[in-house]
VMD Tcl script that draws the C-alpha trace (Angstrom):
set ca {
  {26.00 -31.89 -1.90}
  {23.42 -34.11 -3.60}
  {22.91 -33.66 -7.35}
  {20.23 -34.49 -9.93}
  {22.36 -37.53 -10.83}
  {22.21 -38.84 -7.26}
  {18.44 -38.31 -7.08}
  {17.97 -39.98 -10.49}
  {19.98 -43.04 -9.42}
  {18.01 -43.60 -6.21}
  {14.59 -42.98 -7.77}
  {15.47 -44.99 -10.91}
  {14.68 -42.23 -13.44}
  {16.71 -40.00 -15.74}
  {18.29 -36.69 -14.72}
  {15.96 -34.98 -17.19}
  {12.90 -36.38 -15.41}
  {14.29 -35.19 -12.07}
  {14.76 -31.71 -13.52}
  {11.20 -31.58 -14.88}
  {9.77 -32.80 -11.56}
  {11.69 -30.26 -9.48}
  {11.24 -27.28 -11.80}
  {7.72 -28.22 -12.95}
  {8.69 -27.64 -16.56}
  {6.91 -30.74 -17.88}
  {4.33 -33.23 -16.67}
  {5.74 -36.06 -14.55}
  {3.53 -38.90 -13.26}
  {2.53 -38.44 -9.59}
  {4.05 -41.80 -8.57}
  {7.36 -40.79 -10.13}
  {7.25 -37.38 -8.46}
  {6.68 -39.07 -5.11}
  {9.77 -41.32 -5.61}
  {11.85 -38.30 -6.57}
  {10.66 -36.33 -3.53}
  {11.48 -39.25 -1.23}
  {14.97 -39.47 -2.75}
  {15.46 -35.73 -2.26}
  {14.45 -36.08 1.37}
  {16.78 -39.03 1.95}
  {19.67 -37.12 0.39}
  {18.82 -33.85 2.21}
  {18.80 -32.21 -1.20}
  {18.90 -28.37 -1.29}
  {17.95 -26.88 -4.66}
  {20.31 -24.53 -6.44}
  {18.00 -21.53 -6.82}
  {20.18 -19.83 -9.43}
  {20.28 -22.95 -11.60}
  {16.56 -23.37 -11.17}
  {15.83 -19.77 -12.22}
  {17.96 -20.25 -15.33}
  {16.14 -23.48 -16.15}
  {12.63 -22.11 -15.87}
  {13.28 -18.46 -16.72}
  {11.90 -17.30 -13.36}
  {13.51 -16.12 -10.12}
  {10.43 -16.59 -7.91}
  {10.99 -13.09 -6.55}
  {8.82 -10.00 -6.69}
  {9.53 -6.39 -5.73}
  {7.38 -4.09 -3.61}
  {8.05 -0.33 -3.67}
  {6.39 1.66 -0.87}
  {6.65 5.22 0.43}
  {7.26 4.88 4.16}
  {7.91 1.63 6.01}
  {7.38 3.37 9.36}
  {3.71 3.88 8.53}
  {1.69 1.02 10.11}
  {-0.74 1.30 7.22}
  {1.95 -0.09 4.92}
  {2.74 -2.90 7.35}
  {-0.75 -4.29 6.68}
  {-0.12 -4.06 2.94}
  {3.29 -5.75 3.22}
  {1.93 -8.50 5.45}
  {-0.91 -9.43 3.11}
  {1.45 -9.62 0.12}
  {4.09 -11.55 2.05}
  {1.59 -14.18 3.25}
  {0.38 -14.85 -0.29}
  {3.92 -14.76 -1.72}
  {5.08 -17.42 0.75}
  {2.17 -19.65 -0.23}
  {3.24 -19.35 -3.87}
  {6.93 -19.96 -3.02}
  {7.89 -16.36 -3.88}
  {10.38 -14.17 -2.05}
  {9.74 -10.45 -1.57}
  {12.20 -7.59 -2.14}
  {10.99 -4.52 -0.22}
  {12.06 -0.98 -1.20}
  {11.26 1.98 1.08}
  {11.62 5.36 -0.66}
  {10.43 7.80 2.05}
  {8.35 9.73 -0.53}
  {11.49 10.50 -2.59}
  {10.71 10.22 -6.32}
  {14.40 9.83 -7.26}
  {14.72 7.01 -4.75}
  {11.64 5.45 -6.31}
  {13.30 5.48 -9.74}
  {16.49 3.93 -8.33}
  {14.49 1.25 -6.50}
  {12.58 0.23 -9.62}
  {15.79 0.17 -11.67}
  {17.49 -2.04 -9.07}
  {14.55 -4.50 -9.06}
  {14.62 -4.69 -12.86}
  {18.36 -5.46 -12.76}
  {17.71 -8.22 -10.24}
  {15.35 -9.75 -12.82}
  {12.44 -10.06 -10.42}
  {9.39 -11.76 -11.90}
  {7.14 -8.80 -11.14}
  {6.84 -5.47 -9.31}
  {4.12 -3.92 -7.17}
  {4.58 -0.16 -6.83}
  {2.61 2.32 -4.73}
  {1.38 5.08 -7.07}
  {2.73 7.96 -4.96}
  {6.18 6.83 -6.12}
  {5.23 6.13 -9.71}
  {5.61 9.26 -11.82}
  {5.65 9.09 -15.62}
  {9.37 8.22 -15.73}
  {8.88 5.22 -13.46}
  {5.84 4.00 -15.39}
  {7.74 4.27 -18.67}
  {10.69 2.36 -17.22}
  {8.38 -0.39 -15.99}
  {6.67 -0.63 -19.37}
  {10.00 -0.69 -21.27}
  {11.37 -3.43 -19.01}
  {8.60 -5.88 -20.03}
  {8.49 -7.03 -16.40}
  {4.91 -7.58 -15.17}
  {3.86 -4.84 -12.76}
  {0.87 -3.53 -10.82}
  {0.47 0.06 -9.61}
  {-1.35 0.71 -6.36}
  {-3.39 3.88 -5.75}
  {-3.43 4.91 -9.39}
  {-4.84 8.37 -10.10}
  {-6.14 7.32 -13.51}
  {-9.23 5.12 -13.78}
  {-8.47 4.53 -17.48}
  {-4.80 3.55 -17.28}
  {-3.51 0.97 -19.76}
  {-1.68 -1.15 -17.19}
  {-2.80 -3.24 -14.21}
  {-3.72 -1.06 -11.24}
  {-5.82 -0.46 -8.17}
  {-7.65 2.86 -7.88}
  {-8.76 4.23 -4.51}
  {-11.90 6.31 -4.83}
  {-11.58 8.73 -1.90}
  {-14.79 10.55 -2.78}
  {-17.28 8.35 -0.86}
  {-15.17 8.32 2.32}
  {-14.30 12.03 2.34}
  {-17.88 13.03 1.45}
  {-19.14 10.84 4.29}
  {-16.61 12.36 6.72}
  {-17.57 15.95 5.85}
  {-21.29 15.17 6.00}
  {-20.79 13.51 9.41}
  {-18.98 16.57 10.74}
  {-21.57 18.99 9.36}
  {-24.45 17.05 10.94}
  {-22.62 17.43 14.27}
  {-22.57 21.19 13.85}
  {-19.01 21.72 12.58}
  {-18.71 24.89 10.49}
  {-14.95 25.37 10.47}
  {-13.09 22.34 9.10}
  {-9.37 22.35 8.26}
  {-7.49 19.83 6.12}
  {-3.87 18.72 6.56}
  {-2.68 17.36 3.22}
  {0.19 15.09 2.27}
  {3.17 16.51 0.32}
  {1.56 18.34 -2.59}
  {4.33 17.32 -4.97}
  {2.54 13.94 -5.05}
  {-0.49 13.43 -7.29}
  {-2.23 11.34 -4.66}
  {-1.99 14.21 -2.14}
  {-3.33 16.72 -4.65}
  {-6.19 14.36 -5.44}
  {-7.25 14.11 -1.77}
  {-7.03 17.89 -1.42}
  {-9.21 18.45 -4.48}
  {-11.84 16.00 -3.22}
  {-11.87 17.65 0.21}
  {-12.44 21.09 -1.30}
  {-15.25 19.90 -3.59}
  {-16.87 18.10 -0.67}
  {-16.71 20.91 1.88}
  {-17.79 23.59 -0.61}
  {-21.17 21.88 -0.90}
  {-21.96 23.53 2.42}
  {-22.07 27.33 2.02}
  {-21.85 28.07 5.74}
  {-18.76 25.90 6.32}
  {-15.36 27.60 6.33}
  {-12.14 25.72 5.61}
  {-8.38 26.10 5.33}
  {-5.68 23.91 3.81}
  {-2.33 23.14 5.47}
  {0.38 21.14 3.71}
  {1.77 18.18 5.61}
  {4.06 15.31 4.66}
  {2.08 12.12 5.47}
  {4.28 11.74 8.58}
  {3.89 12.47 12.28}
  {5.98 15.60 11.86}
  {3.63 16.96 9.21}
  {0.66 16.74 11.55}
  {2.63 18.25 14.42}
  {3.94 21.18 12.37}
  {0.52 21.91 10.88}
  {-1.01 22.16 14.37}
  {1.76 24.53 15.47}
  {0.93 26.72 12.46}
  {-2.80 26.60 13.22}
  {-2.38 27.46 16.90}
  {0.02 30.28 16.04}
  {-2.57 31.78 13.70}
  {-5.14 31.81 16.54}
  {-7.76 30.71 13.98}
  {-8.88 27.45 15.57}
  {-11.20 25.00 13.77}
  {-13.79 22.76 15.36}
  {-12.64 19.79 13.24}
  {-9.58 18.68 11.30}
  {-9.37 16.07 8.55}
  {-5.88 14.68 7.92}
  {-4.67 13.04 4.72}
  {-3.54 9.92 6.58}
  {-3.59 8.40 10.06}
  {0.11 9.12 10.62}
  {-0.37 12.88 10.31}
  {-3.65 12.63 12.26}
  {-1.76 10.97 15.14}
  {0.80 13.77 15.12}
  {-1.96 16.40 15.02}
  {-3.86 14.74 17.88}
  {-0.75 14.56 20.05}
  {0.18 18.18 19.42}
  {-3.34 19.47 20.08}
  {-3.32 17.73 23.45}
  {0.10 19.24 24.19}
  {-1.38 22.68 23.57}
  {-4.15 21.91 26.06}
  {-7.03 21.08 23.73}
  {-9.39 18.24 24.59}
  {-10.14 15.73 21.85}
  {-12.95 15.53 20.74}
  {-14.61 18.05 23.08}
  {-12.68 21.03 21.71}
  {-11.57 19.76 18.30}
  {-12.59 16.64 16.37}
  {-9.99 14.69 14.38}
  {-10.43 12.33 11.40}
  {-7.68 10.44 9.56}
  {-7.48 8.52 6.30}
  {-6.25 4.89 5.95}
  {-7.98 3.26 8.94}
  {-4.70 1.75 10.10}
  {-5.75 -0.69 12.82}
  {-2.67 -0.09 14.97}
  {-2.72 3.72 14.90}
  {-6.48 4.09 15.16}
  {-7.09 1.69 18.03}
  {-4.04 2.69 20.12}
  {-4.75 6.42 19.86}
  {-6.35 8.11 22.88}
  {-9.11 8.77 22.04}
  {-9.40 6.13 19.34}
  {-9.19 7.67 15.89}
  {-12.11 8.01 13.49}
  {-10.75 7.30 10.01}
  {-11.60 6.64 6.37}
  {-11.01 3.00 5.48}
  {-9.07 2.33 2.26}
  {-8.89 -1.45 2.81}
  {-5.09 -1.62 2.70}
  {-4.82 -5.31 3.70}
  {-7.23 -6.36 0.94}
  {-5.46 -4.04 -1.51}
  {-2.27 -6.06 -1.02}
  {-4.19 -9.27 -1.67}
  {-5.78 -7.91 -4.83}
  {-2.49 -6.51 -6.12}
  {-0.65 -9.79 -5.61}
  {-3.37 -11.77 -7.37}
  {-3.30 -9.32 -10.29}
  {0.48 -9.61 -10.52}
  {0.36 -13.42 -10.52}
  {-2.25 -13.33 -13.29}
  {0.01 -11.07 -15.35}
  {3.10 -13.23 -14.70}
  {1.23 -16.38 -15.73}
  {-0.32 -14.83 -18.84}
  {1.03 -11.59 -20.25}
  {-1.78 -11.43 -22.80}
  {-4.58 -11.05 -20.24}
  {-6.81 -7.95 -20.59}
  {-5.91 -4.95 -18.42}
  {-6.86 -5.61 -14.79}
  {-8.21 -2.87 -12.55}
  {-9.71 -2.78 -9.09}
  {-11.73 0.23 -7.93}
  {-11.60 0.49 -4.13}
  {-14.42 2.42 -2.51}
  {-13.80 4.12 0.83}
  {-15.96 4.50 3.91}
  {-15.90 6.28 7.26}
  {-15.17 4.21 10.37}
  {-16.45 6.05 13.44}
  {-14.54 5.88 16.73}
  {-14.04 8.31 19.62}
  {-12.17 11.28 18.13}
  {-15.26 13.10 16.80}
  {-18.01 14.84 18.79}
  {-20.56 17.63 18.38}
  {-19.01 21.00 17.66}
  {-18.52 23.20 20.71}
  {-19.58 26.79 20.24}
  {-16.70 29.28 20.38}
  {-17.03 32.29 22.68}
}
mol new
graphics top color blue
foreach p $ca { graphics top sphere $p radius 0.5 }
foreach p [lrange $ca 0 end-1] q [lrange $ca 1 end] { graphics top cylinder $p $q radius 0.2 }
display resetview
């Protein structure tokens, strides 16, 4: 295996210069860097990543903690971060916690022990214990989907109010007067936040009735909620779901019970996951939270924090909007 000494001999420089050129720890003249790179190529040199991380105090790795890898919405987030990480010569450690707070704590602890250079964590997994552990570790981090617009750490904040208000207004203008909401798991702050916004939005219309059903942000949550609704024999004209995964489950189960979508019941999701929304039959109307761009913004914020820990707090407020497809129609009058 080629060494710094071998590269130095061929390129006619010192081992120290080779080290600085490879690890970018000090300025080296471009002509010298070119000679060193040519020597590395001739020798088929493979860098010792552990030695390099010790030399520069960086591992060129970052961690990403998400709630559910099966959700296509997160695949867009992961992809955007991974593309940018590769361009910056960073590797990505992915942790899937399946909405389990304890698993979230263990995942963050494991990433800290691995001495990653930074961590991106979806807020649904970041309770106060996790945030404190991140702050105590002194590892740069960014929280996604924060529920606090005035947090004292780097974060993105999704403002669901514009999108949910637009969705309810759209349904009301189409004559819907009975609108149900399938939430995410209410143990999560983000789920409670969406529920609260839904209630405040729908209560603006005095003649609109509503009910709340707890789901789990998964297909099963949407399916089980529909079973509960059908069993109650109190059928709405429209249903808003807390994400596209549960909306897909609800849509499938409604069809299984013989309802036509959107003729009998209209369905709206949240996330605007391209895969779920466009493959659904009918295609799913949804509230866009710009997940792909969120990954891009989060990665850029993390790199800024890694490069300069004294930067002011960074925050990105993400507005939401309704994307209309085929799963919503005028309300049909009940006999």
